[in-house]
C-alpha positions in Angstrom: -68.9 77.6 70.2 -68.0 74.2 71.5 -67.1 73.7 75.1 -63.7 72.1 75.8 -64.1 68.4 76.7 -63.0 67.3 80.1 -61.6 63.9 81.0 -63.8 61.5 83.0 -63.1 61.4 86.7 -61.6 57.9 86.5 -59.3 59.0 83.7 -58.2 62.0 85.9 -57.5 59.7 88.8 -55.5 57.4 86.6 -53.4 60.3 85.3 -52.6 61.3 88.9 -51.7 57.8 90.1 -49.9 56.5 87.1 -46.5 57.9 87.9 -46.7 56.2 91.3 -47.8 52.9 89.8 -45.2 52.8 87.0 -42.2 51.5 89.0 -44.2 48.7 90.7 -45.8 47.6 87.4 -42.5 47.7 85.7 -40.8 45.5 88.3 -43.7 43.0 88.2 -43.5 42.9 84.4 -39.8 42.2 84.5 -40.2 39.7 87.3 -42.8 37.8 85.3 -41.8 38.1 81.6 -38.0 38.0 81.7 -37.7 34.4 83.1 -40.5 33.4 80.8 -38.8 34.9 77.8 -35.5 33.3 78.7 -37.2 29.9 79.2 -38.8 30.3 75.8 -35.5 31.2 74.2 -33.6 28.3 75.7 -36.3 25.9 74.6 -35.3 26.5 71.0 -31.5 26.1 71.7 -29.2 23.2 72.0 -27.7 23.9 75.4 -26.1 21.3 77.6 -24.2 22.2 80.7 -21.8 19.3 80.5 -20.8 19.6 76.8 -20.4 23.2 75.8 -19.8 22.2 72.2 -23.5 21.3 71.9 -25.0 24.7 70.9 -27.0 26.4 68.2 -30.6 26.8 67.2 -32.6 23.5 67.7 -35.9 24.6 66.3 -38.7 22.4 67.6 -36.4 19.4 68.2 -36.5 19.9 72.0 -40.3 19.9 72.0 -40.4 16.9 69.5 -38.0 14.9 71.6 -40.0 15.6 74.8 -43.4 14.9 73.3 -42.3 11.7 71.7 -40.7 10.5 75.0 -42.9 7.9 76.8 -41.8 9.5 80.1 -43.6 12.7 79.1 -47.0 11.1 78.7 -46.6 9.1 81.8 -45.6 12.2 83.7 -48.9 13.9 82.6 -50.8 10.9 83.8 -49.0 10.8 87.1 -49.7 14.6 87.5 -53.4 14.1 86.9 -53.5 11.1 89.3 -51.7 13.0 92.1 -53.7 16.2 91.7 -57.0 14.4 91.4 -56.5 12.1 94.3 -55.3 14.8 96.6 -58.2 17.1 95.7 -60.8 14.4 96.4 -59.2 13.5 99.8 -58.8 17.1 100.9 -62.3 18.1 99.9 -64.0 15.1 101.5 -61.9 15.3 104.8 -62.2 19.1 104.7 -66.0 19.0 104.7 -66.0 16.3 107.3 -63.7 18.2 109.7 -65.5 21.5 109.0 -68.8 20.0 110.0 -67.3 18.2 113.0 -65.4 21.2 114.4 -68.4 23.4 113.9 -70.1 21.5 116.8 -69.5 22.1 120.5 -67.5 19.5 122.3 -64.8 19.4 125.0 -61.3 20.2 123.7 -62.6 21.6 120.4 -59.9 24.4 120.3 -57.1 21.9 120.8 -58.5 19.6 118.1 -58.8 22.5 115.6 -55.2 23.4 116.3 -54.0 19.8 115.8 -55.8 19.5 112.5 -54.6 22.8 111.1 -51.0 22.4 112.3 -49.7 20.2 109.4 -50.3 23.0 107.0 -47.4 24.9 108.6 -44.9 22.0 108.2 -42.4 22.4 105.4 -42.9 19.9 102.6 -39.4 18.5 103.0 -39.8 18.0 106.7 -43.3 16.4 106.2 -41.9 14.0 103.6 -39.0 13.0 105.9 -41.4 12.4 108.8 -43.7 10.2 106.8 -40.9 8.3 105.1 -38.8 7.5 108.2 -41.2 7.6 111.1 -44.5 6.5 109.7 -44.1 4.5 106.5 -40.8 2.8 107.0 -41.5 -0.9 106.5 -39.2 -2.0 109.4 -39.3 0.7 112.1 -42.3 2.8 111.0 -45.5 3.3 113.0 -47.6 1.8 110.2 -45.3 -1.3 110.2 -45.6 -1.6 114.0 -49.4 -1.4 113.9 -49.6 -4.0 111.0 -47.4 -6.5 112.9 -49.4 -5.9 116.0 -52.6 -6.9 114.1 -51.0 -9.9 112.5 -50.5 -8.3 109.0 -47.4 -8.0 106.9 -46.0 -4.4 106.8 -46.3 -2.6 103.5 -43.3 -1.1 101.8 -45.2 1.9 100.5 -42.6 3.5 98.4 -41.8 0.3 96.6 -45.1 -1.4 96.2 -47.5 1.6 96.2 -45.3 4.7 95.6 -48.0 7.0 94.2 -50.3 6.2 97.1 -47.6 7.0 99.5 -46.9 10.4 97.9 -50.7 11.1 97.7 -51.0 10.4 101.5 -48.2 12.8 102.3 -49.4 15.7 100.1 -53.1 15.2 101.2 -51.9 15.3 104.9 -50.3 18.7 104.1 -53.4 20.2 102.3 -56.3 18.9 104.4 -55.7 21.6 107.0 -56.0 24.3 104.3 -59.4 22.9 103.1 -60.5 22.5 106.7 -59.6 26.1 107.5 -61.5 27.6 104.5 -64.6 25.4 104.9 -64.7 25.8 108.7 -64.7 29.6 108.2 -67.5 29.3 105.7 -69.5 27.1 108.2 -69.5 30.0 110.6 -71.8 32.0 108.2 -74.3 29.2 107.9 -77.8 30.3 108.9 -78.6 28.1 111.9 -82.3 28.7 111.4 -82.1 26.7 108.1 -80.6 23.8 110.0 -83.3 24.0 112.7 -86.0 24.3 110.1 -84.7 21.2 108.4 -84.6 19.3 111.6 -88.2 20.3 112.4 -89.2 19.1 108.9 -87.8 15.7 109.8 -84.5 15.9 108.0 -81.7 13.8 109.4 -77.9 14.2 109.3 -77.2 13.0 105.8 -80.1 15.0 104.4 -79.0 18.2 106.2 -75.5 17.6 104.8 -76.7 17.2 101.3 -79.4 19.8 101.0 -78.3 22.5 103.5 -74.5 22.3 104.3 -73.1 21.3 100.9 -75.0 24.0 98.9 -73.7 26.5 101.4 -70.1 25.3 101.0 -70.2 25.1 97.2 -68.4 28.4 96.6 -65.7 28.0 99.2 -65.2 24.4 97.9 -64.6 25.9 94.5 -62.0 28.3 95.9 -60.3 25.4 97.6 -60.3 23.5 94.4 -58.7 26.3 92.5 -56.1 27.2 95.0 -55.0 23.7 95.7 -54.8 22.7 92.0 -52.5 25.6 91.3 -50.1 24.6 94.0 -50.4 20.8 93.5 -49.2 21.2 89.9 -45.8 22.2 91.4 -45.4 19.4 93.9 -41.7 18.5 94.0 -40.1 18.1 97.5 -42.3 15.2 98.6 -41.4 13.2 95.4 -37.7 14.1 95.6 -37.4 13.1 99.3 -39.4 9.9 99.2 -39.3 8.2 95.8 -37.1 10.3 93.5 -39.6 9.8 90.8 -39.5 6.0 91.0 -39.6 3.1 91.0 -38.9 3.7 87.4 -41.2 6.5 86.4 -44.1 5.5 88.7 -44.1 8.9 90.5 -42.4 11.1 87.9 -44.7 14.1 87.4 -44.1 16.8 84.8 -42.4 19.0 87.4 -40.0 16.3 88.4 -39.4 15.4 84.8 -38.2 19.0 84.1 -35.9 18.7 87.1 -34.5 15.4 85.7 -33.8 17.0 82.3 -32.2 20.2 83.8 -30.2 19.0 86.8 -29.6 15.3 86.2 -29.2 15.2 82.4 -28.0 18.8 82.3 -30.1 19.3 79.2 -31.2 23.0 79.6 -32.9 23.1 76.2 -35.0 20.1 76.9 -35.9 21.2 80.4 -36.8 24.7 79.0 -39.1 23.0 76.5 -40.7 21.1 79.3 -41.1 24.3 81.3 -42.9 26.0 78.4 -45.3 23.0 78.1 -45.9 23.1 81.8 -46.7 26.8 81.7 -49.2 26.1 78.8 -50.9 23.3 80.7 -51.0 25.2 83.9 -52.6 28.2 82.2 -55.2 26.0 80.6 -56.1 24.5 84.0 -56.1 28.0 85.6 -58.4 29.4 82.9 -60.8 26.5 83.4 -60.7 27.0 87.2 -61.1 30.7 87.0 -64.1 30.4 84.7 -65.6 27.9 87.1 -65.1 30.1 90.1 -66.5 33.1 88.3 -69.6 31.2 87.3 -70.2 30.0 90.9 -69.7 33.4 92.3 -72.3 34.8 89.9 -74.9 32.3 90.9 
């Protein structure tokens, strides 16, 4: 006579908790998939907010028009330049500040607070501060310093618009990298550093062979988190350059905004949104695999 089979313990636990989890899971699914499904639907429609007579099924015409547009390819290049430049700056300065503020010196607490503070400034406010108080070619601080040294002030958002946006976004995200890497520095075994010094290692050698290997995993986390957020940078571009001059600072996010709320082409903007989701998921998949591989090391 066979004994009745009993469910494994984890299955029993799931059966008891599933009624409690169902409402939350349902809300999350609706929150995630309904907007995505609507965006996908509108991407195949002719839908213009100005002219209601433009309607009907468009097929892949919205995608074709977007992919064949020179502005689309340029927006991808601008996105890569912006994200790549900001990541390099934030990682380099984050490591430098983490090593510096891990040392004992007078006023260290105040210095740490000043470095981390920009992370809590809203993007729109940060862009206005940099545009009007720092980078203004007539009354800005940079212009004053340049004239004091005998140089001609630079009109950043006319001559070097992408560099100006990169500086603003990097200023906002250096504190995040510093905070994560400084926290990781607290767990560094000081005996390793002392042993390296006793073996004759100097500062650059200690940084290369002791500190950087220790910070490899947190640097990967910083890389993943910042990349996800940097792909959606919008306010800094809108406030400072409005995507210009021309398309010099038009990223994919800003291009979608132009299609949706300037040209009122909802179908084209939805197609851009779908492409942005696909590209973001490709990047996220690569970053998650990289993080998982580093964690397993």
